[in-house]
N, C-alpha and C positions, 0 to 999 in steps of 0.2 A: 453197432458199427456195421455199415453196409459197404465198406471199402477197405482194401488192404493199406496199411501204412508203410510197410517195408518196400517202398517203390519210389523212384524219382518222379516228381510231378513238376509241371511248370508253375512257377510262382508269379511271374510277371514277364513282360517283354522288355527287350533292351530299350525300346523307345519310351516306355513308361518310366523307367529309371532315369534315363537321360532327361526326360521332360520334367522330372522332379527337381533337377538341379541340386542345390544344397539341402533340399528337404528330404522327406521320407515317402516311401510307398508302403502303406499299411494295408494288410489283407488278412482275412480269416482263411486258413488253409488247413484242411483235415481237422477242423474244430480247434485249431490252434491260432492264436493271434500272433502274426509275424510282422516284423518291421524290416524293410529292405532299404538299403541305400548304397550309393556308389562311393568308394573310397578314393583318396587322392591319387593312388597308383592305378586307378581304373578298374580294380577288382570290385566285387560286390559282397557286402556283408548282410547277413540275415540273423536277427536276434528275436527272441520271444518278446512280444510287445507288451511287457508287464514288468514293472519295476520290482526288484527283489526285496525292497524295503516295505513298500505298501502296494496294494493292487491298483496301480495307476498306470495308464498306457504311456509307454515311452514316446510314442508317436505324438503325444500332446506336448512334448518338450521341444528341445532344439538341439542343433549340432554346434560343436566347437571343433571344427576340422573333422577328424575322423572319430571324435568322441560324441557320445549321445548323453545329453543332460536331461534328467527327468524334470518335468515341469511342476512337480509337487514339492520336493525338498531339495532338489538339486543333485541327487546322487548321480554320479557320472560313470559311464561304462565305455570300455574300448570295444573294438570290433570283434574281439573274442568272447565278449559277454562279461568280462571281469570288471567288477566295480573298482574304480581307481581313485575315486574321491567321494567323501561325504563331508559337505561343508560344515557340519556341526561338530566335527572332531578331526583330530590329526590324521588318523589312518582308518580306512574302511575295515569292517569286520573281516576276519580271516574266512576265506571261502565264499564271500559274498559275490554272487554272479547271476546272470541270466543265461539261459541256454542259447548257444550259437548253433546255427544249422549249416551243414555243408551246402554250398551252391556251386553250380557249374554253368557258365554262359556259353551257349552254342548258337550261332546264327542269331535269329530274332528272339530266342527263348532263354530265360534264366530258370534253370532247373534247381529244385530244392529237395533235400532228403530230410523228412520229419520223422522217419521211422526209428528203429533200434539204433542207438549211437554205435558207430563203427560199421554198421551194415552196408553203408554206401561204398565201402572199399571192396565189397564182393562183386559189384557189377556197376558199370558206368551208365549214364543216361543213354537212352536209345539214340542211335545215329540218324541224323536227318540231313544228309549231304546236299539234297536238292534245295535246302533253305539257305545255304551259304556257298553254293557253286555259282560262279559268274555266268554260266550258260543258262541259268534259270532266272526268271523275274518273279517277284512275289508281292502280294498285298495281303493285309490281314486286319482282323478286328478282334475285340474281346467282348464277351457278353456273359452275364450271369443267368443261368437257367435254373428255375425252381423244380428240378427233377434229379433223380438219383443217378449216380455214375453208371450203374448197370443198365438203366433204361436208355441212356445215350448210346452206349456201346451196342446194345441190341438193335436200336433204331438204325444206326449207320452200317450195320452188317447185313441189312436187308433192304435193298433198294427197290423191291417190287412195289413199295408204296408210292413210287414216282408217278404212276399212272393216275392215282387218286389225288395226290397232294401237289404234284408239279407237272401237270400234263404238257405245259409249254416247253419243258426240257426234253421231251421225247422226240426223236427223229421221225419224220413223216413215214407212215407205213408200218412202223413197229408197234404191234398191238399187245405184245407180251414179251417179257424177258426170257431168254433161254433158261432151261433148268440149271440149277447150281450143282454142277457135277464135280468140279475140281475144288475140293476143300482140303487144305493141308493143316494138320494140327501137330503142334509140338507140346512140350510140357507146359509152356507158359504163353503160347501165341496161337493165333488162328488166322488163316488167310484163305481167300477164294479168288477164282478167276472165271470170267465169263466173256465169251465171244458173241458179239451181236451181228446179225446179218447186214449186208450192205443196204444203205438207205440214203436218201438225200439229206442235206443238212437242215437241222432245225434253225429257226431264225437266229437264236443266240449263238449257235455254233458258227454260222456264216459271219456274224459280226465280229467275233473274237479271233477267228482263224484266218480270215483273208482268203479262204478257199472259194472255188467256183460253186455257187449254190445249185447249179444245174447238174452237177455230177453226184454220183453215189459213192459213199465211203463205208468201210468197215470200222468197227469200234471194238476196243478191248477194255473191259472194266475189271479192276481188281479192288479188293478191300482187305484190310488187315487189322486185327486186334494185335498191335505190336506189344504193348504193355498196358496195365490198367490206366496209365497216364497218357497213352498215345494211340490214336487211330489214324490210319492212312488209307486214302482211296486214290487210285489212278484212273484216268480216262484218256485213252489214246485214239485219235482219229487217223486212219490210215488209208492211203490211196494205193495205186498200183506200184508206186516206187517206195513204199514203206510209210513210216509215221509222218504225218503232216502237222499234227498238233498234239502235244502231250500236256496233260493237266494233272496236278497232284493237289488233292484237298487234304490238308493236315489238320486234324483236330487234336489239340492237347486238352485233355479233360482232367481237371483238378477238383476233387471234392471240397466244397466249402464246409459242408456238414452232411449228415444223412439227409437225402432229399433235396440237396442244392449243390450245383456244380458250376465252377468257373470254366468257360469254354474259350480257348485261344485258337482262333481259326486263321489259317494261312492258305491262300490259293496261289499255287506256283504254276508257271507255264513256260513252254518254249516251242518255237515253230518258225519255219523259214519265212512264212508269209504273214505273220502276226502283225496287225496294224499298231501304230503308236498308242492308240487309246485303248488297247486291249485290257490294260489294268483297270481302268475306270469301268469298262463294260463288265468285266468279270467280278469286280467288287460289288457292283450293283446287283448282278444276277444272283450271286451266292449269298449276299446279305438278305435278299428277299427269301431265298430258300431257307436260310438259317432262322429267319423270323417265323416262317410257317412251321418249321420243325420244332422250334421252341414252344410255340403255342400248343402243339399236339402233345409234346412230352410233358409240359406242365399240367395239361388237362389229365393225362394218365396218372401223374403223380398225385393229383388231388383225389382222384377216384381211389387210388390205393390207400391214401391216408385216411379217407372217410369210410373205407370198407371195413365193416365189423365182422363179416363172414368170410372165412378162408375159402379161396376159390382155386380151381385148377383150370388153366387156360390151355387149349390144344395148340399143338405145333404143326406146321406144314413143312414140305421139303425145303422151301426157301429159307426156313429158320435154322438150317443146319449149322451155319457158322455162328449165329447168335446163341444157339443152345450150347455150343462148345465154349464160347466165351463166358457164358453164365457159369458153367461148371468150373472153369479156371478161376474166375473171381471168387466164387463161393468157397472153393478149396483153399485159396490164399487167405481169405478171411478166417476160415475155420482153423487153419494152421496157426495163425497168429493168436487166436483166442485160446488155443490149446497149450501155448507155451507157458 
């Protein structure tokens, strides 16, 4: 296992569940087959996608209102996972049930707890107010990346790769990012902050901000390993009067299995001069970035999988936040193994 289980992860987006209508959203999460569906009262149910009678996926069956009917023998389950009907006999066996998982719906995300039963009561899912605050606008996408959770966190905690991978994103005149001096570490989180020197706008910045491309602006960049399931980056363009454009890139990382991760990406923005088509522009820009990132991450995962010789890779100053996040994740996994 290369990921901790006792953590809230995103299982799906609100739009995915709404788009399924009276059907199901089936997904592998943390090596567990999960079935999600919206109930008549608007809440969300999540069950293990495996009949308790025989190993057949419940997602291959159908719904009768808030009940799930297995497509093999017709065993029927309620939203708590309890088997309420077996067509071949009067009453289902005592204790017949499938596991039901706690879920919480916040903004565009549906969070799930697949870890130790009852552990979800010790901590709530991470707060993401910018994703459901009316002052912000957001666009998003979901993709599957054939790379480990740890590789993704390390990648997004070090943006010095932008010069090699995404040169069109760099403001004119900036040839290197300032050193990563401000790194804050708590028991379970890591964050950093970096101030960039004033520079003119890159073409993409001019398109989405509505600002004068002849002026120079300062920029503040932050990144945070919030939890194993959430990474947050902010990017603020500021003029003499303060912030002109604020961007938040939210990555919800959910392990599908070791070496494979569901990525739920949301781009949020606010600014006084932002044009009406900013959402389309931002979606296109960050979709292209995510595609390049995924290709690099999947290549590294293939090399790791094929490597038969243990190796030690060196670290540099820009890796400070990533190294801390690796330690936290490793410690969480080892703690769970030791229980």
